[in-house]
C-alpha positions in Angstrom: 42.2 53.7 -242.5 41.8 50.1 -243.5 43.8 48.6 -246.4 40.5 47.7 -248.0 39.3 51.3 -248.1 41.2 51.8 -251.4 41.6 48.4 -253.1 42.4 50.1 -256.5 45.3 52.2 -255.0 48.7 50.6 -254.6 52.1 51.7 -253.6 55.3 49.7 -254.6 58.8 51.0 -254.0 59.8 49.6 -257.4 57.0 51.6 -259.2 57.4 55.4 -259.3 59.5 55.3 -256.1 56.5 54.1 -254.1 54.1 56.8 -255.1 50.4 55.7 -254.7 49.1 54.6 -258.1 46.0 53.2 -259.7 46.4 49.4 -259.4 47.8 47.8 -262.6 49.1 51.1 -264.0 52.0 53.5 -263.5 49.5 56.4 -263.2 49.9 58.1 -259.8 47.3 59.7 -257.6 49.1 63.0 -257.8 49.0 63.1 -261.6 45.3 62.4 -261.5 44.9 65.4 -259.2 46.9 67.5 -261.6 44.6 66.5 -264.5 41.5 67.5 -262.6 43.1 70.8 -261.4 43.9 71.6 -265.1 40.3 71.3 -266.0 40.2 67.7 -267.4 36.9 65.9 -267.0 36.4 62.3 -266.0 35.4 61.2 -269.5 38.3 63.1 -271.0 40.8 61.3 -268.7 39.2 57.9 -269.4 39.2 58.6 -273.2 43.0 59.4 -273.0 43.8 56.6 -270.6 41.4 53.7 -271.3 43.1 51.5 -268.8 41.7 53.7 -266.1 38.2 53.2 -264.7 35.8 55.7 -263.3 35.9 53.8 -260.0 39.7 54.0 -259.9 39.7 57.7 -260.5 37.1 58.2 -257.8 39.2 56.2 -255.4 42.3 58.2 -256.3 40.5 61.5 -255.4 39.1 60.0 -252.1 42.6 58.6 -251.3 44.2 62.1 -251.7 41.4 63.7 -249.7 41.9 61.3 -246.8 45.6 62.1 -246.5 45.3 65.8 -247.0 43.0 66.0 -244.0 46.0 65.1 -241.8 48.4 67.4 -243.6 50.3 69.8 -241.4 51.8 73.0 -242.8 54.7 74.7 -241.1 55.7 78.2 -242.0 59.4 78.9 -241.7 60.9 82.3 -241.7 64.3 82.6 -243.3 66.5 85.1 -241.6 
């Protein structure tokens, strides 16, 4: 992954503990995923948060998708 792949996604340790966010906001990629999972549409999100752009929301989804492809799940049995 190149840093230029997601120019609208930033991560700063001083903002939300370093969670990836839409540039210029404190709106994290994970909260955007939660909104979509709860049934919110792109126009509804932008209407509620006009500082977001359609391009930024699309980048957030692509960013999350890119990192989930490398996700490893480990099942642990507790005795």
